[in-house]
C-alpha positions in Angstrom: 0.1 -0.1 0.0 3.0 2.3 0.6 4.5 1.6 -2.6 1.4 2.3 -4.5 0.9 6.0 -2.5 4.0 7.2 -3.4 3.3 6.1 -6.7 -0.1 8.0 -6.8 1.6 10.7 -5.0 4.3 11.3 -7.4 1.6 10.8 -10.6 -0.1 13.0 -9.2 2.1 16.0 -8.5 3.3 15.1 -12.0 0.2 15.8 -13.8 -0.2 19.0 -11.6 3.0 20.5 -13.0 2.1 19.3 -16.5 -1.2 20.8 -16.6 0.1 24.6 -16.1 3.3 25.7 -17.1 2.7 29.4 -17.4 4.4 31.8 -15.3 0.9 33.2 -14.1 -0.1 34.1 -10.0 -2.3 30.4 -10.0 0.8 28.7 -10.9 3.2 30.3 -7.9 0.1 29.8 -5.7 -0.2 25.9 -6.5 3.5 25.4 -6.4 3.3 27.0 -2.7 0.9 24.4 -1.8 2.6 21.3 -2.6 3.9 19.3 -0.1 7.4 17.5 -0.7 7.9 13.5 0.0 8.2 11.9 3.2 10.6 9.0 3.7 10.0 6.6 6.0 12.5 6.2 8.8 13.9 2.7 9.3 16.7 3.0 12.1 19.6 1.4 11.0 22.7 0.7 14.0 26.2 1.3 12.8 29.1 1.1 15.6 32.6 1.3 15.3 35.5 2.5 17.7 32.9 2.6 20.8 31.1 4.8 19.1 27.1 4.2 17.8 25.5 6.4 14.3 21.7 5.8 13.8 20.8 6.1 9.9 17.0 6.3 9.1 17.4 5.8 5.5 20.0 3.2 5.2 17.2 1.5 3.4 17.1 3.0 0.4 20.5 1.7 -1.0 19.6 -1.0 -4.0 22.8 -2.4 -5.4 20.5 -3.7 -8.1 18.9 -0.5 -8.7 15.2 -2.3 -9.2 13.4 -2.1 -5.6 9.8 -0.5 -6.7 9.7 1.0 -3.2 13.1 3.4 -4.1 12.5 4.2 -7.7 8.9 5.0 -6.8 10.5 7.8 -4.1 12.7 8.3 -6.7 9.8 9.4 -9.6 8.0 11.2 -6.8 11.2 13.6 -6.1 11.5 14.0 -9.7 7.6 14.8 -9.9 7.9 17.2 -6.7 10.7 19.3 -8.2 8.7 19.7 -11.6 5.9 20.5 -10.1 7.7 23.3 -7.8 9.0 24.2 -11.0 6.6 24.2 -13.2 6.2 28.2 -13.1 9.8 28.3 -14.8 9.6 25.8 -16.9 9.6 28.2 -20.6 12.3 30.4 -18.5 14.4 27.1 -18.7 13.3 26.4 -22.3 14.3 29.8 -23.2 18.0 29.4 -21.1 18.3 25.8 -23.1 18.1 27.6 -26.6 20.0 30.2 -25.2 22.8 27.6 -24.5 22.6 25.5 -27.4 21.9 28.4 -29.5 25.7 29.3 -29.3 27.1 26.0 -30.2 27.9 25.4 -34.0 26.0 22.2 -34.6 27.8 21.2 -37.6 31.6 21.3 -36.3 34.7 18.7 -36.1 37.7 18.7 -34.3 41.1 19.6 -35.7 42.6 16.3 -37.5 45.1 14.3 -36.0 48.1 12.4 -37.8 48.6 9.1 -36.6 51.0 6.7 -38.5 50.3 7.9 -42.5 46.3 8.6 -41.5 44.5 12.0 -40.6 41.8 11.2 -37.8 38.9 13.8 -37.0 35.6 13.4 -35.6 32.5 15.6 -36.6 29.4 16.6 -35.8 26.3 17.6 -37.9 22.8 19.3 -37.0 20.9 18.0 -34.3 22.7 14.9 -34.0 24.2 14.4 -30.1 26.5 12.1 -30.8 30.0 12.7 -33.4 31.2 10.3 -36.6 34.3 9.5 -36.3 36.3 9.8 -40.0 39.9 9.3 -41.4 41.3 9.5 -44.4 45.1 8.4 -46.3 48.0 10.9 -45.8 48.0 12.7 -49.6 44.6 11.0 -50.4 41.2 13.2 -49.5 39.1 10.2 -49.5 37.7 9.5 -46.3 36.1 6.6 -44.3 33.9 6.1 -41.6 35.3 4.5 -38.5 32.5 4.8 -36.0 29.1 7.2 -36.5 27.9 6.8 -32.9 24.2 8.2 -34.0 23.7 4.9 -35.5 25.4 2.8 -32.6 23.4 4.7 -29.8 20.1 4.0 -31.6 17.7 2.8 -29.2 19.7 3.0 -25.9 18.9 6.5 -23.6 22.6 6.3 -22.6 25.3 5.5 -24.9 28.9 6.2 -24.4 31.9 5.2 -26.7 35.1 5.0 -24.6 37.0 5.6 -27.4 39.1 3.1 -30.2 42.5 2.4 -30.9 43.3 1.3 -34.8 46.0 -1.7 -34.9 49.4 -1.1 -36.2 48.7 -2.2 -40.1 45.8 0.7 -39.8 43.4 -2.4 -40.2 41.2 -3.0 -37.7 40.0 -1.0 -34.4 39.4 -2.0 -31.1 36.2 0.3 -29.2 34.2 0.1 -25.9 30.8 0.9 -25.6 28.7 1.5 -22.3 24.6 1.5 -22.8 23.9 2.1 -18.8 26.4 4.4 -17.3 27.7 2.1 -14.6 31.4 2.7 -16.6 31.7 -1.4 -17.6 32.4 -1.1 -21.2 31.8 -3.9 -24.1 35.1 -3.8 -25.9 34.6 -5.1 -29.8 36.9 -4.9 -32.4 36.0 -3.7 -36.2 37.7 -4.9 -39.7 38.1 -1.5 -41.3 38.3 -3.1 -44.7 34.6 -4.0 -44.6 33.2 -2.8 -41.6 32.7 -6.2 -40.2 32.4 -6.7 -36.7 35.1 -9.8 -35.5 33.6 -12.6 -33.1 35.7 -10.7 -29.9 33.2 -9.5 -27.4 35.1 -8.8 -24.1 32.8 -7.7 -20.8 33.2 -6.0 -17.9 36.1 -3.7 -18.9 37.5 -0.3 -18.5 36.5 0.2 -22.4 40.5 0.6 -23.0 42.3 -1.5 -25.7 46.0 -1.5 -26.5 47.0 -3.6 -29.6 50.9 -5.2 -29.6 52.7 -4.7 -32.8 51.7 -8.2 -34.4 48.2 -6.8 -34.7 46.8 -10.4 -33.4 46.6 -9.3 -29.5 45.4 -6.6 -27.4 45.3 -6.3 -23.8 42.4 -4.7 -21.7 41.8 -4.1 -17.9 38.6 -6.5 -16.6 37.2 -4.9 -13.8 35.0 -5.8 -10.4 30.9 -5.8 -11.2 30.3 -4.9 -7.8 33.3 -2.3 -7.1 33.9 -1.6 -10.1 37.8 -1.5 -9.5 40.0 -2.4 -12.9 42.4 -4.7 -11.0 43.3 -7.2 -13.6 45.0 -6.6 -17.4 44.3 -9.5 -19.6 45.6 -10.5 -23.2 43.6 -11.8 -25.7 44.1 -12.9 -28.9 41.9 -12.4 -32.0 39.3 -15.2 -32.7 39.0 -16.7 -29.4 36.8 -16.7 -26.6 37.5 -13.9 -23.7 37.3 -17.0 -21.3 40.5 -18.3 -23.1 42.2 -14.5 -22.5 45.5 -14.9 -20.6 45.6 -12.9 -16.8 48.8 -11.0 -17.3 48.9 -8.3 -14.0 47.1 -8.4 -11.2 46.7 -5.4 -8.9 46.3 -7.0 -5.2 46.4 -3.6 -3.5 42.3 -1.8 -3.6 43.9 1.6 -3.2 45.5 1.4 -6.7 43.6 2.0 -10.0 45.1 1.3 -13.1 45.0 2.3 -17.1 46.9 1.1 -20.4 48.3 3.4 -23.0 51.1 2.6 -25.8 54.2 4.9 -26.4 54.0 7.4 -28.7 56.6 5.4 -31.0 54.6 2.4 -30.4 57.1 0.0 -29.4 56.1 -0.3 -25.8 53.0 -1.0 -23.4 52.2 0.6 -20.4 50.6 -0.6 -17.7 49.8 3.1 -15.5 49.3 2.2 -11.7 48.2 5.2 -9.5 47.1 6.0 -5.5 47.2 9.4 -3.7 50.6 9.1 -3.2 52.4 6.5 -5.1 52.0 6.5 -9.0 54.2 4.4 -11.3 54.6 2.3 -14.7 55.0 -1.1 -15.7 56.4 -1.8 -19.1 56.2 -4.6 -21.7 58.1 -4.8 -25.5 55.0 -4.4 -28.1 57.0 -6.7 -30.2 56.8 -9.5 -27.1 53.2 -9.8 -26.3 53.7 -13.2 -25.1 56.3 -11.7 -22.5 56.2 -10.1 -19.2 55.0 -6.8 -17.8 58.1 -5.9 -15.6 58.2 -2.2 -13.2 60.3 0.2 -14.6 60.7 1.2 -11.0 59.3 -0.5 -8.7 56.3 1.5 -6.6 57.7 3.1 -3.4 55.8 5.4 -0.4 55.2 9.0 -1.5 56.7 8.6 -4.9 55.0 9.4 -8.0 56.0 9.0 -11.4 55.4 8.5 -14.8 57.5 8.6 -18.2 57.9 9.0 -21.9 59.8 7.3 -24.4 62.6 8.8 -26.7 64.6 6.4 -28.4 66.4 4.6 -25.8 66.5 7.1 -23.0 62.8 7.7 -20.6 62.1 11.4 -19.5 60.3 10.9 -16.7 58.1 13.0 -14.5 58.6 12.9 -10.9 58.4 14.1 -7.2 61.7 12.1 -5.6 63.1 14.9 -3.6 61.0 17.4 -5.5 57.6 18.5 -4.0 56.6 20.1 -7.1 58.2 17.6 -9.4 61.0 18.0 -11.9 62.1 16.4 -15.2 64.4 13.7 -15.1 65.8 11.1 -17.8 67.8 7.8 -17.3 68.9 5.1 -20.5 66.4 2.2 -21.0 68.4 -0.4 -19.5 69.0 1.2 -16.4 65.8 2.4 -15.4 65.2 0.9 -11.8 68.4 2.7 -10.4 67.6 5.9 -9.6 71.2 6.9 -9.0 71.4 6.6 -12.8 68.9 9.4 -13.3 69.7 13.0 -14.3 68.1 16.1 -13.9 66.2 17.9 -17.1 64.4 20.0 -15.4 65.4 20.7 -11.8 63.0 21.0 -9.1 62.1 24.4 -7.9 60.6 25.4 -4.5 57.9 27.9 -6.2 57.3 26.2 -9.8 54.6 23.4 -10.0 55.9 20.9 -12.9 52.3 19.9 -14.2 53.1 17.8 -17.3 55.2 17.5 -20.3 55.5 15.3 -23.4 59.1 14.9 -26.0 59.7 15.4 -29.4 62.7 14.5 -31.5 65.2 17.8 -30.2 62.6 19.5 -27.8 61.1 18.9 -24.5 57.7 20.6 -23.8 56.8 21.7 -20.5 53.9 23.0 -18.6 54.3 24.7 -15.2 52.4 26.6 -12.8 53.7 29.7 -10.6 51.9 31.3 -8.2 48.7 29.9 -9.4 50.0 30.9 -13.3 50.0 28.7 -16.4 52.7 28.7 -18.7 54.2 26.7 -21.3 58.2 26.5 -22.5 59.8 24.8 -25.5 63.6 23.4 -24.4 65.8 22.5 -26.9 67.4 19.0 -25.7 70.3 19.8 -27.8 71.1 23.4 -26.5 69.1 23.2 -22.8 67.8 27.1 -24.2 63.8 27.1 -22.6 61.5 29.6 -24.0 57.7 30.0 -22.9 55.3 30.6 -25.7 53.5 33.4 -26.1 49.5 33.6 -25.7 47.1 36.8 -25.1 45.4 36.7 -22.5 46.7 37.3 -18.9 44.8 34.9 -17.0 44.0 31.5 -19.3 44.2 27.6 -19.5 46.7 25.7 -21.5 47.1 22.3 -22.0 49.7 19.8 -24.0 46.3 18.6 -27.0 46.8 15.7 -28.8 50.6 15.5 -29.9 51.0 11.8 -31.2 54.4 11.7 -33.1 57.5 12.2 -31.8 59.2 13.2 -35.7 56.8 16.1 -35.2 58.3 19.5 -35.3 55.5 21.6 -34.0 53.4 21.0 -31.1 49.5 21.4 -30.4 48.5 23.6 -27.2 45.0 23.3 -26.3 44.3 27.0 -24.9 40.9 29.0 -23.0 40.3 31.6 -20.7 37.4 33.0 -19.0 36.7 35.2 -22.0 38.2 33.5 -25.3 36.4 30.6 -26.6 38.2 26.9 -26.4 41.0 27.2 -29.0 43.7 25.1 -30.7 47.3 26.5 -31.4 50.2 24.9 -33.1 54.0 26.1 -32.2 56.9 25.8 -34.1 59.0 23.7 -31.5 62.2 25.8 -32.9 60.5 29.3 -33.6 57.6 29.6 -31.5 55.7 30.7 -34.3 52.1 30.3 -33.6 49.4 29.3 -36.0 45.5 28.9 -35.2 44.1 25.9 -36.1 40.6 26.0 -34.8 38.8 28.3 -32.5 35.3 27.6 -31.1 33.3 29.4 -32.6 30.4 30.8 -30.0 27.1 31.8 -31.9 24.4 34.1 -30.7 26.7 37.4 -31.0 28.9 36.6 -28.6 31.3 39.4 -28.3 34.7 39.0 -26.0 35.3 42.5 -25.4 32.0 42.5 -23.2 33.7 41.0 -21.0 36.2 41.0 -18.2 37.6 38.3 -16.5 40.1 39.0 -13.2 42.6 37.0 -10.9 42.6 38.0 -7.6 43.9 36.8 -3.7 41.7 36.3 -0.8 42.8 36.0 2.4 41.5 32.9 4.1 41.0 32.6 8.5 44.4 31.0 8.7 46.2 33.8 6.5 46.6 31.7 3.8 45.9 33.8 0.5 43.2 31.6 -2.0 43.4 32.5 -5.9 40.0 33.3 -7.1 39.1 33.8 -11.1 36.3 36.1 -11.7 34.5 36.8 -14.8 31.7 39.2 -15.5 29.9 41.6 -18.0 31.5 44.8 -18.3 28.5 46.9 -18.8 26.3 45.0 -16.3 29.3 45.0 -13.1 29.4 47.5 -11.1 31.8 47.1 -8.0 29.2 48.3 -5.1 28.0 45.1 -3.9 24.8 44.6 -6.1 25.7 42.0 -8.7 24.7 38.4 -7.7 27.7 36.2 -7.1 27.6 32.4 -8.7 30.7 30.8 -7.0 31.7 27.4 -7.8 34.9 25.0 -6.7 35.4 21.5 -6.3 39.2 21.3 -4.2 40.1 17.5 -4.1 42.8 14.8 -5.4 45.0 18.0 -6.5 42.5 18.7 -9.3 42.7 22.3 -10.6 39.7 23.8 -12.2 41.6 26.0 -14.5 40.2 29.6 -15.4 38.9 28.2 -19.0 35.9 29.3 -21.3 32.0 28.1 -20.9 29.6 28.9 -23.3 26.9 28.2 -21.1 27.8 30.8 -18.4 27.1 33.6 -20.8 23.5 33.0 -19.8 24.1 34.1 -16.0 26.7 37.1 -17.2 24.6 38.7 -19.6 21.8 39.0 -16.6 24.2 40.4 -14.5 25.7 37.5 -12.4 29.5 37.7 -11.3 31.2 34.4 -11.7 33.7 32.8 -9.6 36.1 29.8 -9.3 37.3 29.7 -5.8 40.8 27.8 -6.7 40.5 26.4 -2.4 42.9 24.0 -1.0 42.7 20.6 -1.9 43.6 21.3 -5.5 47.4 22.1 -7.1 46.4 25.7 -8.0 49.6 26.8 -5.8 51.3 23.5 -6.4 52.0 20.2 -4.8 51.6 21.9 -1.1 48.5 23.5 -1.7 47.3 19.7 -2.4 48.5 18.5 0.4 47.1 21.3 2.8 43.1 20.3 1.5 43.3 16.5 1.9 43.6 14.0 5.2 43.3 16.0 8.3 43.7 19.3 6.5 40.1 18.5 4.8 38.7 21.5 6.2 40.6 23.7 4.8 38.9 23.3 1.6 35.7 24.5 3.3 36.5 26.9 5.3 38.4 28.6 2.3 35.4 28.5 0.1 33.7 30.3 3.0 36.2 33.1 3.3 36.3 33.2 -0.3 32.7 34.1 0.1 32.9 36.1 3.0 35.8 38.0 0.9 34.0 38.8 -2.6 31.0 40.3 -0.8 33.5 42.7 1.5 35.5 43.7 -1.9 32.2 44.3 -3.2 32.1 41.9 -6.0 28.4 40.4 -4.9 25.4 41.0 -3.3 25.7 39.4 0.3 22.1 38.5 -0.2 22.4 37.0 -3.3 25.1 34.1 -3.3 24.5 31.3 -4.8 27.1 28.4 -4.4 27.7 25.2 -6.8 29.8 21.9 -6.6 29.7 18.5 -8.1 31.0 15.0 -6.7 33.6 15.7 -4.0 32.8 19.2 -5.2 29.4 18.1 -3.5 31.3 17.1 -0.4 32.0 20.5 -0.4 28.9 21.8 -0.8 27.5 19.1 1.7 29.8 20.8 4.3 29.2 24.4 3.8 25.7 24.1 4.3 26.3 23.3 7.8 29.0 24.8 8.6 27.8 29.0 7.3 24.3 28.4 5.5 23.5 32.2 6.2 25.9 33.0 3.4 23.9 31.5 1.0 20.7 32.1 -1.0 20.8 29.1 -3.1 23.1 25.9 -3.7 23.5 23.3 -6.5 25.1 20.0 -5.1 25.1 17.8 -8.2 25.9 14.1 -7.8 27.2 15.0 -4.1 29.2 12.4 -1.8 27.7 13.5 1.5 27.5 10.3 3.8 31.1 10.0 3.8 31.6 8.0 7.0 29.2 5.2 5.8 30.8 5.0 2.4 34.5 4.9 3.2 33.7 2.5 5.8 32.2 0.0 2.7 34.9 -1.6 0.9 31.9 -3.0 -1.1 31.3 0.4 -2.6 33.0 1.9 -5.9 36.2 3.6 -4.9 36.2 3.3 -1.5 39.2 1.9 -0.8 41.2 4.0 -3.4 40.5 6.7 -1.6 42.0 6.2 1.8 44.7 8.3 1.0 42.6 11.0 0.3 40.1 11.6 2.9 41.7 8.9 5.4 41.0 5.4 6.3 37.7 5.6 9.3 38.7 2.3 10.3 41.6 4.1 12.5 39.9 6.1 15.1 41.8 9.3 14.6 40.6 9.2 10.8 37.1 8.2 12.0 37.1 11.4 14.7 38.2 14.0 11.7 36.3 12.2 9.3 33.0 12.6 11.3 33.3 15.9 12.4 33.1 16.9 8.7 30.7 14.6 7.0 28.1 16.5 5.6 25.2 13.9 6.3 26.3 13.2 9.7 26.4 16.9 10.6 22.6 18.0 9.4 21.6 20.0 12.4 17.7 21.5 13.4 18.5 25.1 11.9 17.6 27.0 8.9 19.3 26.2 5.4 19.3 27.7 2.4 17.2 26.7 -1.0 19.2 23.2 -2.2 19.3 22.2 -5.5 20.6 18.4 -5.4 20.8 15.7 -8.8 22.2 12.7 -9.5 21.9 9.7 -11.4 20.6 6.4 -10.7 23.3 4.3 -12.1 26.0 6.3 -10.9 29.1 4.5 -10.6 31.5 7.3 -8.9 29.0 8.4 -6.0 26.1 6.3 -5.8 22.6 7.7 -6.2 21.3 6.7 -2.1 23.9 9.3 -1.3 22.0 12.3 -2.3 19.1 10.2 -1.6 19.6 10.0 2.1 21.0 13.5 2.5 17.9 14.9 0.9 15.5 12.8 3.5 17.3 14.3 6.1 17.7 17.5 5.7 13.8 17.5 4.7 13.6 16.2 8.6 15.6 18.3 10.1 15.5 21.9 8.6 13.6 24.3 10.0 12.8 27.3 7.0 10.4 26.6 4.3 13.4 27.1 2.0 12.7 25.2 -1.6 14.5 21.9 -1.4 14.3 19.8 -4.8 16.0 16.4 -5.8 16.3 15.2 -9.5 17.2 11.8 -10.4 18.0 11.4 -13.8 17.1 7.4 -14.0 18.6 6.6 -17.2 22.4 8.4 -16.6 25.7 8.0 -13.9 28.1 10.4 -12.8 28.7 12.0 -15.9 25.5 12.9 -16.2 23.1 12.2 -19.6 25.2 11.5 -22.6 25.1 13.4 -26.1 26.2 16.9 -26.9 22.7 19.1 -26.3 20.8 16.5 -23.5 23.0 17.6 -20.4 22.5 21.2 -21.3 19.1 21.0 -19.8 20.6 20.0 -16.3 21.8 23.5 -16.8 18.8 25.4 -17.7 17.3 23.9 -14.5 20.1 25.3 -12.1 20.2 28.6 -13.7 16.6 29.1 -13.7 16.1 27.9 -10.1 18.9 30.2 -9.3 17.4 33.4 -11.3 13.9 32.4 -9.8 15.7 33.2 -6.5 16.6 36.3 -7.8 13.3 37.3 -9.1 14.4 37.5 -12.5 12.1 35.6 -14.8 13.3 35.9 -18.2 
């Protein structure tokens, strides 16, 4: 009876929402009278270290995602959101059309050359997915490798993990996911006749690497419960998966693995990485029946990666170099660190973030005081020069550079006011050529917008970088503008000041957009990351709060018009901030939020748990348990006023399970003492990355913008 009641309530809300999509007063009155779904309570006792917790909503977990009561409650929440936001539906549609209207529908990537063929992806019209094509160098006849639109027909969700072409250019291995659990099926396509071979490898990471003989591929198989990829297999074409040979197994659950091949195609790599240890194993690609060997055995607190050039390896390492350095070693003595020599020495104030190597040149991406630079060093003379860019604050990455023999390097570039751009730089002269800049439709004029980089002092004296962008003619530094503040702040991941076409819909309505580069990222180098994890994790939360206070004090935003947003680990940030300083925010968006820290990190059956002990701590150790419990968003909800909150998730999320935000919303509803809006949307087909395709995902962005604008009283 309870299940059918939830269904009836949900359907009734949905019918009410659909019956009136207007923006009139009746619709507003109607949405104010709708009651939120109320979840039942079933006390579940958990005890460790002599401490007892009671979770009334533990029952919401269903690993099969088939429980009718749970699905009904999620549908009721979706219907409630639709009803509460019904008066904004016209505005949502307008925002969605604005956002997708800026996207050039007929578009393609910059062609990349590999083994005598040029490869690119193109979009046509309203198609959600790309078409991957190639042509032989010197012959303009194009062949379609994968039309993802055709492949995706009949699926609510579809993801092509990518594809790997064999060395003889005759076959392509590719992985697909139709559920959004990141469990991919690998298949092989004969590029001569477009036929699929009989090979089908299930429950993989989606990556495949070819041996030089074009007859063997290597792939990672994943555990279907934990989703950890701990086994590397060798597969011989034409044989069943049951006969594949296990070539490496990782028994340490704290490690992730991935595969790749050296740019000269001579070596196959297994990449091993945890929060504090990283390295590679290597195999001669000409000897697929051989065994992988560690380049250098993994060591505590040592992270390294390598690139091969001839008989040498270049090594990106933090061995005796907190902010990393680049070293070099001959292929025959890799395991002896005494034979490694400096190419780029360690500097305390410069973070060496990434590199790639060409015949004669080393290209390095660095950060100093949070500012990006890319420099090219001659391997012969040792001379280095910084590449020239136009914006004072920008984002730049080493782009797709597959051939070590190239005399140019491609760089992906953008800023908060410059659309995504691909440049090609001559490695000797530094001369720059523009290959492509994304065309932003709808009358976008970069000169109308202004970006800034400022520093805000945190409560402990640390200076937190903040990237800002706003529309010049709508911004007055008098504290009247709405402020939209975003951050992530975990795993050392740095949110760069890059372009986002969706953001224009905020800026053109007077919103100031801010990215808070809080501790937990590496915006100011590796120490900035280390000061925002484990027993320093609360610095991430207080940094975000102090940035809000600082921006308001500096008159970048109105104190009653601040919206905060974060997703995944950034959703943990939002949950903690909501508990610590709810009064600072008019609204908060928390997307696929990691909010039930204690229960998740104590459950090794949940994907990613054991991998992340070095990030958050292992709560089986009391000191970590006590510290994590002190900030876990779900465990620290109190009876007090909270701001307006929008929460989103995906039913098939493999990173943050749907039941974390589901439980969090239920508990917030039970505790909060205000009448502010709390709405929760679950995409019943999607996972952690949201909807597949290039347009559908913008509907959620339009929903969030409408949610914020509605709070501001902006109707169009």
